[in-house]
mmCIF file of the C-alpha atoms, coordinates in Angstrom:
data_MODEL
# 
_entry.id   MODEL 
# 
loop_
_atom_site.group_PDB 
_atom_site.id 
_atom_site.type_symbol 
_atom_site.label_atom_id 
_atom_site.label_alt_id 
_atom_site.label_comp_id 
_atom_site.label_asym_id 
_atom_site.label_entity_id 
_atom_site.label_seq_id 
_atom_site.pdbx_PDB_ins_code 
_atom_site.Cartn_x 
_atom_site.Cartn_y 
_atom_site.Cartn_z 
_atom_site.occupancy 
_atom_site.B_iso_or_equiv 
_atom_site.pdbx_formal_charge 
_atom_site.auth_seq_id 
_atom_site.auth_comp_id 
_atom_site.auth_asym_id 
_atom_site.auth_atom_id 
_atom_site.pdbx_PDB_model_num 
ATOM 1   C CA . GLY A 1 1   ? -0.439  -46.692 45.854  1.00 0.00 ? 1   GLY A CA 1 
ATOM 2   C CA . ARG A 1 2   ? -2.094  -44.664 43.347  1.00 0.00 ? 2   ARG A CA 1 
ATOM 3   C CA . SER A 1 3   ? -3.654  -45.838 40.130  1.00 0.00 ? 3   SER A CA 1 
ATOM 4   C CA . ASP A 1 4   ? -2.211  -44.651 36.807  1.00 0.00 ? 4   ASP A CA 1 
ATOM 5   C CA . TYR A 1 5   ? -5.342  -42.598 36.172  1.00 0.00 ? 5   TYR A CA 1 
ATOM 6   C CA . SER A 1 6   ? -5.075  -40.596 39.388  1.00 0.00 ? 6   SER A CA 1 
ATOM 7   C CA . VAL A 1 7   ? -1.382  -39.899 38.618  1.00 0.00 ? 7   VAL A CA 1 
ATOM 8   C CA . PHE A 1 8   ? -2.448  -38.796 35.131  1.00 0.00 ? 8   PHE A CA 1 
ATOM 9   C CA . LEU A 1 9   ? -5.008  -36.424 36.627  1.00 0.00 ? 9   LEU A CA 1 
ATOM 10  C CA . LEU A 1 10  ? -2.442  -34.919 38.975  1.00 0.00 ? 10  LEU A CA 1 
ATOM 11  C CA . PHE A 1 11  ? 0.145   -34.199 36.276  1.00 0.00 ? 11  PHE A CA 1 
ATOM 12  C CA . CYS A 1 12  ? -2.167  -33.090 33.422  1.00 0.00 ? 12  CYS A CA 1 
ATOM 13  C CA . PRO A 1 13  ? -3.688  -29.816 34.635  1.00 0.00 ? 13  PRO A CA 1 
ATOM 14  C CA . LEU A 1 14  ? -4.677  -28.769 31.097  1.00 0.00 ? 14  LEU A CA 1 
ATOM 15  C CA . SER A 1 15  ? -7.090  -31.604 30.518  1.00 0.00 ? 15  SER A CA 1 
ATOM 16  C CA . ARG A 1 16  ? -8.852  -31.530 33.917  1.00 0.00 ? 16  ARG A CA 1 
ATOM 17  C CA . PRO A 1 17  ? -8.824  -29.512 37.107  1.00 0.00 ? 17  PRO A CA 1 
ATOM 18  C CA . VAL A 1 18  ? -6.416  -30.721 39.766  1.00 0.00 ? 18  VAL A CA 1 
ATOM 19  C CA . VAL A 1 19  ? -8.174  -32.685 42.475  1.00 0.00 ? 19  VAL A CA 1 
ATOM 20  C CA . PRO A 1 20  ? -6.083  -33.298 45.566  1.00 0.00 ? 20  PRO A CA 1 
ATOM 21  C CA . PRO A 1 21  ? -5.886  -36.972 46.480  1.00 0.00 ? 21  PRO A CA 1 
ATOM 22  C CA . LEU A 1 22  ? -8.290  -38.219 49.107  1.00 0.00 ? 22  LEU A CA 1 
ATOM 23  C CA . ILE A 1 23  ? -7.681  -40.983 51.557  1.00 0.00 ? 23  ILE A CA 1 
ATOM 24  C CA . PRO A 1 24  ? -9.807  -43.935 50.513  1.00 0.00 ? 24  PRO A CA 1 
ATOM 25  C CA . PRO A 1 25  ? -12.245 -45.095 53.163  1.00 0.00 ? 25  PRO A CA 1 
ATOM 26  C CA . LYS A 1 26  ? -10.846 -47.803 55.385  1.00 0.00 ? 26  LYS A CA 1 
ATOM 27  C CA . ILE A 1 27  ? -12.727 -51.050 55.207  1.00 0.00 ? 27  ILE A CA 1 
ATOM 28  C CA . PRO A 1 28  ? -12.402 -52.949 58.472  1.00 0.00 ? 28  PRO A CA 1 
ATOM 29  C CA . GLU A 1 29  ? -11.451 -56.619 58.388  1.00 0.00 ? 29  GLU A CA 1 
ATOM 30  C CA . GLY A 1 30  ? -14.601 -57.555 60.160  1.00 0.00 ? 30  GLY A CA 1 
ATOM 31  C CA . GLU A 1 31  ? -17.952 -58.131 58.571  1.00 0.00 ? 31  GLU A CA 1 
ATOM 32  C CA . ARG A 1 32  ? -19.154 -54.682 59.504  1.00 0.00 ? 32  ARG A CA 1 
ATOM 33  C CA . VAL A 1 33  ? -18.825 -52.084 56.675  1.00 0.00 ? 33  VAL A CA 1 
ATOM 34  C CA . ASP A 1 34  ? -19.485 -48.437 57.527  1.00 0.00 ? 34  ASP A CA 1 
ATOM 35  C CA . PHE A 1 35  ? -21.636 -47.262 54.581  1.00 0.00 ? 35  PHE A CA 1 
ATOM 36  C CA . ASP A 1 36  ? -22.143 -43.847 56.188  1.00 0.00 ? 36  ASP A CA 1 
ATOM 37  C CA . ASP A 1 37  ? -18.381 -43.317 56.163  1.00 0.00 ? 37  ASP A CA 1 
ATOM 38  C CA . ILE A 1 38  ? -18.141 -44.402 52.504  1.00 0.00 ? 38  ILE A CA 1 
ATOM 39  C CA . HIS A 1 39  ? -21.083 -42.148 51.580  1.00 0.00 ? 39  HIS A CA 1 
ATOM 40  C CA . ARG A 1 40  ? -19.592 -39.202 53.477  1.00 0.00 ? 40  ARG A CA 1 
ATOM 41  C CA . LYS A 1 41  ? -16.180 -39.651 51.793  1.00 0.00 ? 41  LYS A CA 1 
ATOM 42  C CA . ARG A 1 42  ? -17.830 -39.828 48.364  1.00 0.00 ? 42  ARG A CA 1 
ATOM 43  C CA . MET A 1 43  ? -19.818 -36.660 49.115  1.00 0.00 ? 43  MET A CA 1 
ATOM 44  C CA . GLU A 1 44  ? -16.627 -34.877 50.235  1.00 0.00 ? 44  GLU A CA 1 
ATOM 45  C CA . LYS A 1 45  ? -14.860 -35.983 47.058  1.00 0.00 ? 45  LYS A CA 1 
ATOM 46  C CA . ASP A 1 46  ? -17.771 -34.826 44.866  1.00 0.00 ? 46  ASP A CA 1 
ATOM 47  C CA . LEU A 1 47  ? -17.947 -31.522 46.733  1.00 0.00 ? 47  LEU A CA 1 
ATOM 48  C CA . LEU A 1 48  ? -14.217 -30.969 46.342  1.00 0.00 ? 48  LEU A CA 1 
ATOM 49  C CA . GLU A 1 49  ? -14.390 -31.779 42.617  1.00 0.00 ? 49  GLU A CA 1 
ATOM 50  C CA . LEU A 1 50  ? -17.365 -29.470 42.170  1.00 0.00 ? 50  LEU A CA 1 
ATOM 51  C CA . GLN A 1 51  ? -15.580 -26.688 44.054  1.00 0.00 ? 51  GLN A CA 1 
ATOM 52  C CA . THR A 1 52  ? -12.524 -27.104 41.815  1.00 0.00 ? 52  THR A CA 1 
ATOM 53  C CA . LEU A 1 53  ? -14.686 -26.974 38.675  1.00 0.00 ? 53  LEU A CA 1 
ATOM 54  C CA . ILE A 1 54  ? -16.398 -23.828 39.963  1.00 0.00 ? 54  ILE A CA 1 
ATOM 55  C CA . ASP A 1 55  ? -13.042 -22.163 40.685  1.00 0.00 ? 55  ASP A CA 1 
ATOM 56  C CA . VAL A 1 56  ? -11.731 -23.041 37.216  1.00 0.00 ? 56  VAL A CA 1 
ATOM 57  C CA . HIS A 1 57  ? -14.947 -21.756 35.635  1.00 0.00 ? 57  HIS A CA 1 
ATOM 58  C CA . PHE A 1 58  ? -14.756 -18.417 37.444  1.00 0.00 ? 58  PHE A CA 1 
ATOM 59  C CA . GLU A 1 59  ? -11.064 -17.974 36.636  1.00 0.00 ? 59  GLU A CA 1 
ATOM 60  C CA . GLN A 1 60  ? -11.830 -18.626 32.969  1.00 0.00 ? 60  GLN A CA 1 
ATOM 61  C CA . ARG A 1 61  ? -14.756 -16.230 33.151  1.00 0.00 ? 61  ARG A CA 1 
ATOM 62  C CA . LYS A 1 62  ? -12.565 -13.543 34.738  1.00 0.00 ? 62  LYS A CA 1 
ATOM 63  C CA . LYS A 1 63  ? -9.924  -14.014 32.021  1.00 0.00 ? 63  LYS A CA 1 
ATOM 64  C CA . GLU A 1 64  ? -12.560 -13.780 29.278  1.00 0.00 ? 64  GLU A CA 1 
ATOM 65  C CA . GLU A 1 65  ? -14.028 -10.673 30.914  1.00 0.00 ? 65  GLU A CA 1 
ATOM 66  C CA . GLU A 1 66  ? -10.577 -9.010  30.915  1.00 0.00 ? 66  GLU A CA 1 
ATOM 67  C CA . GLU A 1 67  ? -10.069 -9.968  27.266  1.00 0.00 ? 67  GLU A CA 1 
ATOM 68  C CA . LEU A 1 68  ? -13.470 -8.501  26.411  1.00 0.00 ? 68  LEU A CA 1 
ATOM 69  C CA . VAL A 1 69  ? -12.625 -5.213  28.162  1.00 0.00 ? 69  VAL A CA 1 
ATOM 70  C CA . ALA A 1 70  ? -9.261  -5.090  26.358  1.00 0.00 ? 70  ALA A CA 1 
ATOM 71  C CA . LEU A 1 71  ? -10.989 -5.766  23.041  1.00 0.00 ? 71  LEU A CA 1 
ATOM 72  C CA . LYS A 1 72  ? -13.539 -3.007  23.639  1.00 0.00 ? 72  LYS A CA 1 
ATOM 73  C CA . GLU A 1 73  ? -10.734 -0.567  24.499  1.00 0.00 ? 73  GLU A CA 1 
ATOM 74  C CA . ARG A 1 74  ? -8.830  -1.574  21.362  1.00 0.00 ? 74  ARG A CA 1 
ATOM 75  C CA . ILE A 1 75  ? -11.940 -1.117  19.212  1.00 0.00 ? 75  ILE A CA 1 
ATOM 76  C CA . GLU A 1 76  ? -12.608 2.313   20.727  1.00 0.00 ? 76  GLU A CA 1 
ATOM 77  C CA . ARG A 1 77  ? -8.976  3.387   20.302  1.00 0.00 ? 77  ARG A CA 1 
ATOM 78  C CA . ARG A 1 78  ? -9.001  2.219   16.657  1.00 0.00 ? 78  ARG A CA 1 
ATOM 79  C CA . ARG A 1 79  ? -12.281 4.043   16.033  1.00 0.00 ? 79  ARG A CA 1 
ATOM 80  C CA . SER A 1 80  ? -10.861 7.297   17.411  1.00 0.00 ? 80  SER A CA 1 
ATOM 81  C CA . GLU A 1 81  ? -7.653  6.863   15.374  1.00 0.00 ? 81  GLU A CA 1 
ATOM 82  C CA . ARG A 1 82  ? -9.694  6.327   12.212  1.00 0.00 ? 82  ARG A CA 1 
ATOM 83  C CA . ALA A 1 83  ? -11.832 9.377   12.972  1.00 0.00 ? 83  ALA A CA 1 
ATOM 84  C CA . GLU A 1 84  ? -8.642  11.426  13.401  1.00 0.00 ? 84  GLU A CA 1 
ATOM 85  C CA . GLN A 1 85  ? -7.232  10.089  10.113  1.00 0.00 ? 85  GLN A CA 1 
ATOM 86  C CA . GLN A 1 86  ? -10.505 10.859  8.345   1.00 0.00 ? 86  GLN A CA 1 
ATOM 87  C CA . ARG A 1 87  ? -10.497 14.402  9.744   1.00 0.00 ? 87  ARG A CA 1 
ATOM 88  C CA . PHE A 1 88  ? -6.880  14.835  8.585   1.00 0.00 ? 88  PHE A CA 1 
ATOM 89  C CA . ARG A 1 89  ? -7.712  13.506  5.093   1.00 0.00 ? 89  ARG A CA 1 
ATOM 90  C CA . THR A 1 90  ? -10.748 15.773  4.822   1.00 0.00 ? 90  THR A CA 1 
ATOM 91  C CA . GLU A 1 91  ? -8.637  18.793  5.795   1.00 0.00 ? 91  GLU A CA 1 
ATOM 92  C CA . LYS A 1 92  ? -5.967  17.892  3.209   1.00 0.00 ? 92  LYS A CA 1 
ATOM 93  C CA . GLU A 1 93  ? -8.628  17.459  0.509   1.00 0.00 ? 93  GLU A CA 1 
ATOM 94  C CA . ARG A 1 94  ? -10.163 20.826  1.399   1.00 0.00 ? 94  ARG A CA 1 
ATOM 95  C CA . GLU A 1 95  ? -6.740  22.502  1.129   1.00 0.00 ? 95  GLU A CA 1 
ATOM 96  C CA . ARG A 1 96  ? -6.105  20.777  -2.212  1.00 0.00 ? 96  ARG A CA 1 
ATOM 97  C CA . GLN A 1 97  ? -9.467  21.947  -3.581  1.00 0.00 ? 97  GLN A CA 1 
ATOM 98  C CA . ALA A 1 98  ? -8.752  25.517  -2.425  1.00 0.00 ? 98  ALA A CA 1 
ATOM 99  C CA . LYS A 1 99  ? -5.354  25.421  -4.176  1.00 0.00 ? 99  LYS A CA 1 
ATOM 100 C CA . LEU A 1 100 ? -6.970  24.125  -7.368  1.00 0.00 ? 100 LEU A CA 1 
ATOM 101 C CA . VAL A 1 101 ? -9.569  26.905  -7.335  1.00 0.00 ? 101 VAL A CA 1 
ATOM 102 C CA . GLU A 1 102 ? -6.879  29.513  -6.648  1.00 0.00 ? 102 GLU A CA 1 
ATOM 103 C CA . GLU A 1 103 ? -4.672  28.144  -9.446  1.00 0.00 ? 103 GLU A CA 1 
ATOM 104 C CA . LYS A 1 104 ? -7.598  28.095  -11.882 1.00 0.00 ? 104 LYS A CA 1 
ATOM 105 C CA . MET A 1 105 ? -8.499  31.718  -11.075 1.00 0.00 ? 105 MET A CA 1 
ATOM 106 C CA . ARG A 1 106 ? -4.873  32.797  -11.465 1.00 0.00 ? 106 ARG A CA 1 
ATOM 107 C CA . LYS A 1 107 ? -4.631  31.071  -14.865 1.00 0.00 ? 107 LYS A CA 1 
ATOM 108 C CA . GLU A 1 108 ? -7.890  32.658  -16.017 1.00 0.00 ? 108 GLU A CA 1 
ATOM 109 C CA . GLU A 1 109 ? -6.619  36.094  -14.975 1.00 0.00 ? 109 GLU A CA 1 
ATOM 110 C CA . GLU A 1 110 ? -3.336  35.519  -16.826 1.00 0.00 ? 110 GLU A CA 1 
ATOM 111 C CA . GLU A 1 111 ? -5.190  34.377  -19.943 1.00 0.00 ? 111 GLU A CA 1 
ATOM 112 C CA . ALA A 1 112 ? -7.517  37.401  -19.830 1.00 0.00 ? 112 ALA A CA 1 
ATOM 113 C CA . LYS A 1 113 ? -4.515  39.712  -19.440 1.00 0.00 ? 113 LYS A CA 1 
ATOM 114 C CA . LYS A 1 114 ? -2.713  37.983  -22.310 1.00 0.00 ? 114 LYS A CA 1 
ATOM 115 C CA . ARG A 1 115 ? -5.838  38.172  -24.479 1.00 0.00 ? 115 ARG A CA 1 
ATOM 116 C CA . ALA A 1 116 ? -6.142  41.908  -23.775 1.00 0.00 ? 116 ALA A CA 1 
ATOM 117 C CA . GLU A 1 117 ? -2.472  42.433  -24.706 1.00 0.00 ? 117 GLU A CA 1 
ATOM 118 C CA . ASP A 1 118 ? -2.919  40.403  -27.912 1.00 0.00 ? 118 ASP A CA 1 
ATOM 119 C CA . ASP A 1 119 ? -6.010  42.422  -28.851 1.00 0.00 ? 119 ASP A CA 1 
ATOM 120 C CA . ALA A 1 120 ? -4.088  45.648  -28.273 1.00 0.00 ? 120 ALA A CA 1 
ATOM 121 C CA . LYS A 1 121 ? -1.215  44.404  -30.469 1.00 0.00 ? 121 LYS A CA 1 
ATOM 122 C CA . LYS A 1 122 ? -3.644  43.368  -33.224 1.00 0.00 ? 122 LYS A CA 1 
ATOM 123 C CA . LYS A 1 123 ? -5.361  46.761  -33.178 1.00 0.00 ? 123 LYS A CA 1 
ATOM 124 C CA . LYS A 1 124 ? -2.010  48.501  -33.341 1.00 0.00 ? 124 LYS A CA 1 
ATOM 125 C CA . VAL A 1 125 ? -0.865  46.303  -36.242 1.00 0.00 ? 125 VAL A CA 1 
ATOM 126 C CA . LEU A 1 126 ? -4.167  46.783  -38.067 1.00 0.00 ? 126 LEU A CA 1 
ATOM 127 C CA . SER A 1 127 ? -4.088  50.552  -37.605 1.00 0.00 ? 127 SER A CA 1 
ATOM 128 C CA . ASN A 1 128 ? -0.496  50.623  -38.927 1.00 0.00 ? 128 ASN A CA 1 
ATOM 129 C CA . ILE A 1 129 ? -1.461  48.490  -41.910 1.00 0.00 ? 129 ILE A CA 1 
ATOM 130 C CA . GLY A 1 130 ? -4.507  50.674  -42.537 1.00 0.00 ? 130 GLY A CA 1 
ATOM 131 C CA . ALA A 1 131 ? -2.413  53.853  -42.479 1.00 0.00 ? 131 ALA A CA 1 
ATOM 132 C CA . HIS A 1 132 ? 0.173   52.479  -44.912 1.00 0.00 ? 132 HIS A CA 1 
ATOM 133 C CA . PHE A 1 133 ? -2.421  50.861  -47.100 1.00 0.00 ? 133 PHE A CA 1 
ATOM 134 C CA . GLY A 1 134 ? -4.381  54.105  -47.314 1.00 0.00 ? 134 GLY A CA 1 
ATOM 135 C CA . GLY A 1 135 ? -1.218  55.954  -48.349 1.00 0.00 ? 135 GLY A CA 1 
ATOM 136 C CA . TYR A 1 136 ? -0.600  53.353  -51.044 1.00 0.00 ? 136 TYR A CA 1 
ATOM 137 C CA . LEU A 1 137 ? -4.128  53.808  -52.421 1.00 0.00 ? 137 LEU A CA 1 
ATOM 138 C CA . VAL A 1 138 ? -3.640  57.582  -52.586 1.00 0.00 ? 138 VAL A CA 1 
ATOM 139 C CA . LYS A 1 139 ? -0.410  57.109  -54.552 1.00 0.00 ? 139 LYS A CA 1 
ATOM 140 C CA . ALA A 1 140 ? -2.119  54.695  -56.935 1.00 0.00 ? 140 ALA A CA 1 
ATOM 141 C CA . GLU A 1 141 ? -4.941  57.186  -57.570 1.00 0.00 ? 141 GLU A CA 1 
ATOM 142 C CA . GLN A 1 142 ? -2.443  59.954  -58.302 1.00 0.00 ? 142 GLN A CA 1 
ATOM 143 C CA . LYS A 1 143 ? -0.732  57.785  -60.882 1.00 0.00 ? 143 LYS A CA 1 
ATOM 144 C CA . ARG A 1 144 ? -4.018  57.004  -62.671 1.00 0.00 ? 144 ARG A CA 1 
ATOM 145 C CA . GLY A 1 145 ? -3.859  60.174  -64.627 1.00 0.00 ? 145 GLY A CA 1 
ATOM 146 C CA . LYS A 1 146 ? -0.702  58.982  -66.331 1.00 0.00 ? 146 LYS A CA 1 
ATOM 147 C CA . ARG A 1 147 ? -0.524  55.886  -68.395 1.00 0.00 ? 147 ARG A CA 1 
ATOM 148 C CA . GLN A 1 148 ? 0.502   52.897  -66.197 1.00 0.00 ? 148 GLN A CA 1 
ATOM 149 C CA . THR A 1 149 ? 3.554   50.857  -66.999 1.00 0.00 ? 149 THR A CA 1 
ATOM 150 C CA . GLY A 1 150 ? 3.258   47.060  -67.239 1.00 0.00 ? 150 GLY A CA 1 
ATOM 151 C CA . ARG A 1 151 ? 4.797   46.628  -63.801 1.00 0.00 ? 151 ARG A CA 1 
ATOM 152 C CA . GLU A 1 152 ? 2.321   49.038  -62.160 1.00 0.00 ? 152 GLU A CA 1 
ATOM 153 C CA . THR A 1 153 ? -0.609  47.273  -63.863 1.00 0.00 ? 153 THR A CA 1 
ATOM 154 C CA . LYS A 1 154 ? 0.598   43.927  -62.533 1.00 0.00 ? 154 LYS A CA 1 
ATOM 155 C CA . VAL A 1 155 ? 0.988   45.313  -58.988 1.00 0.00 ? 155 VAL A CA 1 
ATOM 156 C CA . ARG A 1 156 ? -2.493  46.885  -59.124 1.00 0.00 ? 156 ARG A CA 1 
ATOM 157 C CA . VAL A 1 157 ? -4.182  43.687  -60.401 1.00 0.00 ? 157 VAL A CA 1 
ATOM 158 C CA . LEU A 1 158 ? -2.417  41.532  -57.788 1.00 0.00 ? 158 LEU A CA 1 
ATOM 159 C CA . SER A 1 159 ? -3.274  43.911  -54.930 1.00 0.00 ? 159 SER A CA 1 
ATOM 160 C CA . GLU A 1 160 ? -6.946  43.964  -55.984 1.00 0.00 ? 160 GLU A CA 1 
ATOM 161 C CA . ARG A 1 161 ? -7.025  40.164  -56.129 1.00 0.00 ? 161 ARG A CA 1 
ATOM 162 C CA . LYS A 1 162 ? -5.430  39.782  -52.658 1.00 0.00 ? 162 LYS A CA 1 
ATOM 163 C CA . LYS A 1 163 ? -7.826  39.361  -49.693 1.00 0.00 ? 163 LYS A CA 1 
ATOM 164 C CA . PRO A 1 164 ? -6.956  41.187  -46.481 1.00 0.00 ? 164 PRO A CA 1 
ATOM 165 C CA . LEU A 1 165 ? -5.345  38.852  -43.924 1.00 0.00 ? 165 LEU A CA 1 
ATOM 166 C CA . ASN A 1 166 ? -7.771  37.943  -41.134 1.00 0.00 ? 166 ASN A CA 1 
ATOM 167 C CA . ILE A 1 167 ? -5.791  37.731  -37.873 1.00 0.00 ? 167 ILE A CA 1 
ATOM 168 C CA . ASP A 1 168 ? -8.609  38.034  -35.309 1.00 0.00 ? 168 ASP A CA 1 
ATOM 169 C CA . HIS A 1 169 ? -8.648  34.313  -34.506 1.00 0.00 ? 169 HIS A CA 1 
ATOM 170 C CA . MET A 1 170 ? -4.845  33.832  -34.399 1.00 0.00 ? 170 MET A CA 1 
ATOM 171 C CA . GLY A 1 171 ? -2.855  33.420  -31.182 1.00 0.00 ? 171 GLY A CA 1 
ATOM 172 C CA . GLU A 1 172 ? 0.337   35.261  -30.332 1.00 0.00 ? 172 GLU A CA 1 
ATOM 173 C CA . GLU A 1 173 ? 2.507   32.346  -31.523 1.00 0.00 ? 173 GLU A CA 1 
ATOM 174 C CA . GLN A 1 174 ? 0.769   32.270  -34.916 1.00 0.00 ? 174 GLN A CA 1 
ATOM 175 C CA . LEU A 1 175 ? 1.232   36.009  -35.408 1.00 0.00 ? 175 LEU A CA 1 
ATOM 176 C CA . ARG A 1 176 ? 5.025   35.809  -35.106 1.00 0.00 ? 176 ARG A CA 1 
# 
């Protein structure tokens, strides 16, 4: 038979390439030993081992080449996916910015409209106050000819002391 090592080599393909068993050179019983035969068998064995190593190397190389191609494809696919996502995000951001600008303009228009309405209300209120106040002054002047009662004197003094109410800076809520 076979030695334990050759059996190990046959059944452990992961550690070394499989080398088919060779017939050991026959040594004749006589005194003559054929060294050419031994040398030839050794050369065949070495050649076979070398051929096996070469085959294993090229299979490994082919596998690595396929993995490299797959990796390149994966990288390219990922790059294109990321570009698509980036384009999508950019589009969303652009839409969001447009909405913000539109909303801001709408609010500014509403505020301008509201301000104009408030100004109109203030002018109306002021003109009404002015008309009534003017009428009050006329009445007071008419009464000056007569002697004023204590109550009229008090009203006149208090009205002179009062400052007119400044409502230009007030908002609609404050005016109510």
